[in-house]
N, C-alpha and C positions, 0 to 999 in steps of 0.2 A: 637763794631758789622764791615767789611767793606763796604763801599762808604753809611753810613748809609744816609740819606736822614737828614738836617737840617729843622727845622720843627719854619714856623710862623702861629707864637699867640702863647698863651702858654695854652690853650686850652688844648692841641693835645696832645694823652699819650705818651710814648714810642712808642720809633722805632719797627719794626719787620720785618723782613728778610724770606727768602722761595725759596728757586731751584728746580726749576724748569725743566722738559724737556720734548724737544719735535720735533716730524717729520719735518725738512723745506725742501721746495723745490725752491733754488737758482735758480735762469735764471742770465744768464754772459752778458755785456755790447755786445751788438750789432757789427757784425763787425771784431770780431778779435777773431775770427774761435774756441771758446772754448762750450763744449756742458753744457748744462746744468747736476747741480747733488742731487742731493735728501743725505739730511745728518738732522744732530740734535743737534740739538738748546737749551743750558743751559742757564739762566740766571736769578737772584735774584733776585728779583724785593720787596727794600726796603719803610717799610711806616708806617704811625704812626698807630698807633697797636688802636687810638680811639681820635675821638674829636667832633667837637661840632660844626652843623649847621653855617657856616657863615668862616669857618675855610677857609684856604687857604693850604693848604698843597703839603708839598716838596714829588717828587717819585725821588728814582735812579733805576733806569733797569742796575745789574750791571752782565756782556756776562765772564760764567768761558768756556766758550762754545764758538766757533761763526759754523756755521753750515758746512763753506766753509773752506778752504784755503791756499792760494797763491800760483797758478796754476805756474806747474815747464818751467815759462817765463822770467821773467825775477823778478831780486832781489827791495823790495818795504825799500824807505829811511826814513830816520823817518820825525816822525812828516807829516807822507804823506795820511792818513787815515784820514776818517769822518763818524760814523754810524751815522745814523737818525731812527724813526720807528713809531709806535703806538699803547699805551696803550691802552684796552679797558677796561672802568669804567659800571661793573651791579650792579643791587639790587636797591635801596635804589634810585641811581638815572644812569641816565647811560651815557658812553661822551666818544670820541676817546682823547686820551690825547697824545699831542705833545712830543716827550721826544728826544733827539739832546744831547750830543756828543761834546764834543771835538774836535777835531783833532792832536794828542796827543799819539802819539807808539814812542814802537823800530825797529829800524828798522827791517825787515819782512825776512827771503831771500828764493826761491821759494822751489817752497815745500811747506811751512815752516805753524805750527800754527796761524793761522791770530786771531792778537793783537787785541781787538777791547775800546777805553773809556767809562768809564761810562758816560752814557745815563741821563741825566736828565727833568723831565718837572715838575709843579703842577699843584695842581683843587679843583678847587672850590666848595665847600660841601653848598648842597643847601637841602638839604631834609631829615635826622633821620629814623637809620632804616642799613643793611647791607653795605654796598660798594665793592664790589670786583674787583681787581684790575688782569686783563689776558695778557702776554705779546702777540702780532701782529705781522703785518709783518714787514722788517725792511731792511734799503736798510745801502750798504756796499760802500760807496764812497773814490774810493782807483784813486790818481794819475790820476782824474778829466771822471773819469768810472765808473758807477752802477753798480754794480750787487744789486737783487733784491730778496728778501726769506721769502716765503710767509707757511704759518705752514702750510700743507699738513695732520694734522688731528687733532681732537679735543686735547685744551692746554687746563691746570685744570689751575684754576687760581690760582694767587702764592700768594697773601697776600689780605686780610677782613680789612678793615678800619671800625670801629664802632661808626656811627656818632650816638648824642644823642642832643636835642632840645638845641637854647641856652635861659642864661640867660635870664633876665629881665620882664616886660608886655608883652614886641613880642617878640615872636621868627622869626624872618624876615630876611631876610641879604640880600640885595642883588647882584642881580649877573653884570657884570662888562657891563649889561648892564643899570642895575639900577632895573628888574626888579621884584617885590619883594620873591622870595620862600616861604610862611610859612606866617602863620594865625598872623593879626592882627587883636585888638577891634575891635567893629566895626565906631566910624569918623573918628580913623585912616582909617578902608578902606575904605571907602567916599573921606574923603581927598585924596587918590591914586589915588583912584578911579576921581574926578574932577582933577586927577594932570593929569594921565594920556588920561582921554582926551581930554582936552588941547595943551596936550603936541602929540597929533593923529594927531589932525584940524591942529595945526602946521607943523606938519611932513607934510601932503598934500597938505595944503597952497602949503607950501618950493619946497616938488616935481610940483605941477604945473609948480611951479613957473620956477625952472628945464626941464621942458617938455619942457616948450616954447623956451627953447635956443637950442633945437636940439637935446643936447650933457646931460641929467642927472644934470646939472652944475659942471660938475667937470673938470676942468682942469690935472688930471695927469690921467695916463693910465699905467698897467703892465700890461704888456705882459705874456704867460705862459711859464713855459722853455722847448721846441720840440727839440730832438734828431737827427740831421742832419748827413746822410753819404756821407762821400765828393769821388771824382778820381780829385788825388792831381800830377797834371802835372811840375815835377824843374827840371830839370841840369840832376839830377842823375836817374829820369825815374815817371815813373805813382806809384801810392800809395796810398792805400782805409784812412781812420780816419772816428771818428763822433766823432761833437764837438754838445754836449748841446748849446742852440741859445737861448739867451732871447730879445725881445725887446719892449723898454719903445717909451712913449710918452709923450707928456708933452705938450698943448695948448699954443698957445704964439699968441694969436688976431684969423684970420685965420686961421694960420698955426700949422703944430706942430713940434716942434722940437723931435730928433727920437735920441737911444740910444743902441746904440744894446750891450749887455753882450754877451762874451762865461768865462762861469763857470769852476772852477777850475780843470785848464791843467796842469798838475809843467812836465816838462823834464827838465836836468841840461845844460849850453850851456858846449857841446866835449872841446871848444875854445876860449877867449878871442873877444870878438865884440863893437866897439869905439863905442865912443856915436850917437847919428844920421844916424845912419847906419839902423835901419828894420823899417817897414813905413806900417800897414796894412791898406782895404778897402774894401770896401763889395758891393755889391748895394742890396739892399731891391726889395720882388718880390711885386709889386702890383696887390689886386688880385680882387674878388667879381662888384663890380660896377664901377672898376675902374685901367689898364691897364699899362705896363712898369714897373720902377724901377726907387729906390733913392737913389744915392751915401750918402755911411755913410766909413767913413776917422778915424786916430788913429791918433795922432800924433807922430811925433819919439824919438825912448826911446832915455834918456836924462838926459844920463847913459852910463858909457861903466863899459860893462860884464864881470862881471871874468870865467874865466873856471872854469865851477863845481856850478854857479851860476845859480840859474832861469832868464829865462827873463822874465819880464812884459810885460804886453802891457794897458793898462788906455783902461777903453771905447771908443770906434767907433759912432762918433753922425755924425749926419745934419739933416737936414733942407726939413721937406713933406709943400709945396702948396698941395690940396685939390684939384683938378681939373675935378672935377664931384662928383652928390648930389647921395649916397644914399652909401649903406654895404663896406667899400670895406678893402678885408684883408692883412697883413702885413707880410710875409713869408724868411726868410736867405735866400741868396742868391748869387752869385758869390764870392768866397772869393778873393782877389789878397796879395799879401805879396812881396815883393822889402827885398830887404837885400844885401846889398854886390855886390851891380851891379846885380843880380842875383835877378831875378821872379821867383815865385810858384804861377800860376794863381786854382783856388780850383772851383772846382763845383759840385753842390746837384746830386744823385743819384736820390732825391729825396725830397721833402721839406716836410714840417709843415708853417699852420698858428699856428703866433708866437702870435698877436695881432689882433683881426677888433675892424672897428672904424664905425666913423656917422659922417657923416661931410658935410657940404652946399657945392660947389664950388667956388673957388676962380680964380677971373681973371691974365694970366697963368698962369695954375694950374699946376704940377707934375712937379713943378723943385727943387735940392735941390738946399742946402743951403750955405754949405760947401765943396763943386759940384755939378757939373752937372748929372745931374742926363736926365735918357730915357724917350724920346717922350711915345707919348700918358696920358691919366687922367690920376687921384689919387683920392680919396676920405679921411677921418681922423675922429672920433671922438669917439660916445661912448662906455663903454670898452662894448666888449664881452664879454671874456675869460683873465682871471687873472691864473696868479702862480709862481712860490717860486718867492722870495724878494731878498736873495742872493747874496749880490752884489759883486763879487767876477772878480779879472784881468786875464786874456787871458793869459797863462804861456804854453809851449806849446812849442817842439820844434825841428827842422828836416835836417839833415846835405842838403849844396845846396852845392857841387865843394868845400868843403872840408873847408865852410864855413856853420856858424851857420839860419837858416830860422825857422821863429814864421811857425807856424800853425793850424791859431784855439784854436780849448780849445778842443783839441786831444790824443790822449795817444794811441799811432802806434805798435802793434802788431804783425809784422812779421811771420807767420808760413813757413814751409818747405812746397815746392810744391805751395804755393799762391804766390809766388811771380807778377809781372805783368812789363813786358818790355813797353818801346815802344811804 
């Protein structure tokens, strides 16, 4: 069977595969002027036919047909497309199984069928009975832009796992959090209950202690990925782009080390670019209890970039020193790119909060560490929103006066009749 899953544990039975077709509604990335698409997804789901409680099984999602094709705009190069999605488990247990495929694909011409890699995921079996697997929504990431495809009709289940109780005097198996998922002997149950009670007490004590610190004891804070539409003013004119951006923070005393990441966007360089010629900076906008901004920046490109190669820019970093006490927000702001003696300024058409923090006011707060920040106070602290942990480099390129200039993580798509002039 193509794409059969490798099974964890010797108790799982032979693999099975079944193809299902379902109506799908796909929404292209914002800002590119493409219409929404209604199509048909066809997928094979491969999973073991039988397994036991406590087994962790591998599952494979194979696309035999994606719901949408590559638009008639740009040829997609090899290894530029990555799928991810959700598989629904139901019956004896319910779960949303995260599925991800590698960024592997042949070159896809304009208007060609979208070729997507196999997605894989795992499921820990916690109860005996029948577990059905049903495809749900998936996302196609191509050159840094996301097309989201969601079922528009009822989807039939694609595979069923028959789960039997585990062997031995106790059929209990622990899920990743350590909780029991099946029956135990009275003495074992009492022991587990006592242990759980002690654990709960310790957890409550730790929680109370953390709460007293004002940031729940955490030092690392992960923001969510937000799509920011930009209007960019360059020597060649005004252009539009949308960039997915994530802001993360790490507490260092009373301050926070910020890291801004632009996600998965690739365009090849049209010319040779020498080392030390490309530098991006951004103003992170403060809100909520705070106001002003904090400057973050990336280093110059350390190596020459040959024509036709993608340009990579490392994460943008800076230091946020709180200037107020309370709940404050951090959002992507103005992006500036300097390259080959030219400057491109990208201003958000609208922005969104990537990270919310609770911090205490610091003396001389709201000062940038790797560069100056704007005046006003700032706050940071406890994690309020989390998002994708996908740490990828900013890769995108636009032409500026015959040279290449990076622009966030955006992929530009210019439609006839939609160009703007300065």
